[in-house]
C-alpha positions as CSV (number, residue, x, y, z in Angstrom):
1,M,18.3,-102.3,15.4
2,S,20.8,-101.1,13.0
3,A,22.0,-97.7,11.5
4,P,20.0,-96.5,8.3
5,P,22.2,-97.1,5.3
6,A,24.7,-94.1,4.3
7,H,22.8,-93.0,1.2
8,E,19.3,-92.7,3.6
9,R,21.3,-90.5,5.9
10,A,22.8,-88.6,3.3
11,Q,19.2,-88.0,1.8
12,A,17.9,-86.5,4.9
13,S,21.0,-83.9,4.9
14,V,20.1,-83.0,1.3
15,E,16.4,-82.4,2.2
16,L,17.3,-80.2,5.3
17,V,19.8,-78.2,3.3
18,A,16.9,-77.6,0.3
19,L,14.5,-76.8,3.3
20,L,16.9,-74.1,4.8
21,P,15.9,-70.9,2.7
22,L,12.5,-71.3,3.4
23,I,12.7,-71.9,7.0
24,A,14.9,-68.7,6.9
25,L,12.0,-67.2,5.0
26,V,9.4,-68.1,7.1
27,A,11.4,-67.0,10.3
28,G,12.1,-63.6,9.0
29,L,8.5,-63.2,8.0
30,A,7.6,-64.2,11.7
31,W,10.3,-61.5,13.0
32,Q,8.8,-58.7,10.4
33,A,5.3,-59.5,11.8
34,A,6.5,-59.0,15.6
35,V,8.1,-56.2,14.8
36,A,5.0,-54.7,13.2
37,G,2.4,-55.8,15.8
38,Q,4.8,-53.8,18.3
39,A,4.8,-50.9,15.9
40,L,0.8,-50.9,16.2
41,W,0.7,-51.3,19.9
42,L,3.4,-48.6,20.5
43,A,1.4,-46.3,18.1
44,A,-1.6,-46.7,20.0
45,S,0.1,-45.7,23.4
46,A,2.0,-42.7,21.6
47,A,-1.3,-41.7,20.4
48,R,-2.9,-42.0,24.2
49,A,-0.2,-40.2,25.5
50,A,0.0,-37.4,22.9
51,A,-3.9,-36.8,23.4
52,R,-3.7,-36.5,27.3
53,A,-0.6,-34.0,26.9
54,E,-2.7,-31.8,24.3
55,A,-5.8,-32.2,26.9
56,V,-4.0,-30.4,29.6
57,G,-1.6,-28.2,27.1
58,A,1.5,-30.0,27.0
59,D,3.7,-31.0,24.1
60,R,1.9,-33.6,22.2
61,T,5.0,-34.7,20.4
62,A,7.2,-34.6,23.5
63,A,4.7,-37.1,25.1
64,A,4.4,-39.2,22.1
65,R,8.2,-39.6,22.0
66,A,8.5,-40.4,25.6
67,V,6.6,-43.8,25.2
68,L,8.5,-44.9,21.9
69,P,11.8,-46.5,21.9
70,S,14.5,-44.7,19.9
71,R,14.4,-46.5,16.9
72,L,10.8,-45.8,16.4
73,E,10.9,-42.1,17.1
74,R,12.6,-41.4,13.8
75,G,9.6,-41.9,11.8
76,L,7.0,-40.3,14.4
77,A,4.5,-37.8,12.9
78,V,1.6,-36.4,15.4
79,R,-1.2,-34.3,13.8
80,P,-4.1,-32.6,15.8
81,R,-7.4,-33.8,14.9
82,A,-10.8,-33.1,15.8
83,G,-10.8,-33.7,19.9
84,G,-7.8,-35.5,19.7
85,V,-4.6,-36.2,17.7
86,E,-3.2,-38.8,15.1
87,V,0.2,-40.6,15.3
88,A,1.6,-42.1,12.3
89,L,4.7,-44.3,13.1
90,R,6.8,-46.2,10.6
91,V,7.3,-49.7,10.8
92,P,10.9,-50.8,10.3
93,S,12.4,-53.4,8.0
94,V,13.9,-56.0,9.9
95,V,16.0,-57.0,6.5
96,S,17.2,-53.4,6.0
97,A,17.4,-49.6,7.1
98,G,14.3,-48.6,5.7
99,S,10.6,-49.1,6.5
100,I,8.0,-51.3,4.9
101,T,4.8,-49.2,5.9
102,T,3.2,-46.5,8.1
103,V,0.7,-47.3,10.7
104,R,-1.6,-44.7,12.0
105,R,-3.3,-44.6,15.5
106,E,-5.9,-41.9,16.8
107,A,-6.8,-41.0,20.1
108,R,-9.2,-38.5,22.0
109,F,-9.3,-37.2,25.4
110,P,-11.4,-34.4,26.9
111,S,-10.1,-31.1,27.7
112,Q,-8.9,-30.6,30.9
113,S,-8.5,-26.8,30.8
114,P,-10.7,-25.0,33.4
């Protein structure tokens, strides 16, 4: 079996180079989706921690911050809701220092005071 002609090898190289921007875009979108999914998951965890803290009379914002990585603490907002709390968290952008959106999660925990 002989090697393909030189013009066919060159054609394959050109096709690969033409596809590189598309491959980079798909990889970037996949990474952004993973970051957004992690922010959703962590917002729910922070809301549960804040609701537990509120139920026992502790600082709900400190409890929410304790479960978040430092890079997500900057965009944290914890608000009381009827019978619970709402946590708002900014989803960081993977291509800039900003954020792409804000996710909100609510949690309720029965009061534990006597």
